[in-house]
C-alpha angles and dihedrals in degrees: 000000000000113000097225094144112090127221116304117255108230133166117250114272095017116158129229122304129249111265089237091066103024092078096045115120127189130202122198114232121222088021094161091054092049090050091050091053092044092056089057094040111264117244126195123197118234121193138174092253094042131258130222120239125252122225087041115231105248129165141182113222126208136176101038125143102256093216098042125093120242136183121208122206143162136211136178126229128191114256092214143344096265138104119221140207130194119242106210095191091060099026091229139117116248132191109258100182144288120341121265119250111293117268121235109285113243138172128210117220117207106249092236092058127155104037139142119276090242090061095048093049094045095077144002113292112227128192093200092139094061114111132191123216139175093206107117090195094052113145098179096085095251121151109265116218137169116244116243092024128114122238140186119214116221128200121210132194112200124191111219100228111209093202117111092231093047090133089073090060098043094115093055098042098071138059126198131208130197125194110195093201090066097063115117147170117251112230138169090218130015111267102186111063090206089061089052092051093047093050092049091048096047104032111089090203092057096065090115089068095052120100112263124228102250092190090071094057117106113255099219111009116206116243113252093227127035123218093249092052091053093048093050094047096045100043098031114187091339110087132171121241114282095026091108091060091046091051091052091052091048091051090051090050092049090048090054092047092050089066090065116089113265119237115241094239090057090066090062094062120087119243117261089246089062093050093048103034114178090232092062101035125058125159110243110247116243090236091061091056095045114027113215095027115134114260096228094075099089104176124068090219089068091072117177120244116250089245129061114280120237118260091025114112127207098225095078094233098107125109124231105322124230112231114214115235093226092074091078094246128124112290114261090245090064095054130088103228114200126212117295118265115227118213118245 
């Protein structure tokens, strides 16, 4: 059995431990990655809103009583009473002075606590919900740390004693573990560029920061929508004069382009007809936008004036009206006039 768990942290003069915790052993997961960070000087970001740790603190637990209830928690203790700064010219941390006043001490309970020993030992225990903050007024339960200070995480296994006087046995019902490779410096921004590179390379959630392979990009991506598709969907059956000739020219151009070999990445794009299916796209009628407007005006650009138009009666008996050009509307030759509507 590898002895990955370091020496237990116990107060001076503490008595023996409860048998349900004395045999518990803990193994640190991703130990090689923690050691790699530790050699460079691990840094953990702290923010006002709280930031998760990476690497994430994960452990494998052995030796629990399968039927007993346990609670798992973590806390963070200062490594010393100093404040640090990073010297970029020498790529090293230097002592900058005395430590800031201590932050409020907090512990983070694993959200599954308490649970049976069998459940804890069944799988790796991850503290991926734990967040670090530098907000002294935080009310979200995050761990409060001072930036530019060094800390040591501690992991605690607590036996949930069912006895009524369990408070008397509090000192013997828990066991603590410290892994020296998990110590870090709290920062608001990464100081060592090698730490930044290692986190980007090893964090699966930082793939957006990795360099993309430009060779895999398409050379000339095909537009999702062709001009003819836009014109058909926006104007619908109502076209201005001359559009028929333009559509014929566009069809000739597309026919000539179809003779060129198609790039493989073009085949992965859906056809414009799929993106603008008739069942999901319908031009909004002009009458829906302006109630009371005559149905023969088929283009929203030909908006009616807020006053009655000349040559249009109010008795509803007139035929298709002729709209004078001097009103500033589209000329009548550019409009699609529908059939006349007879009054009832």
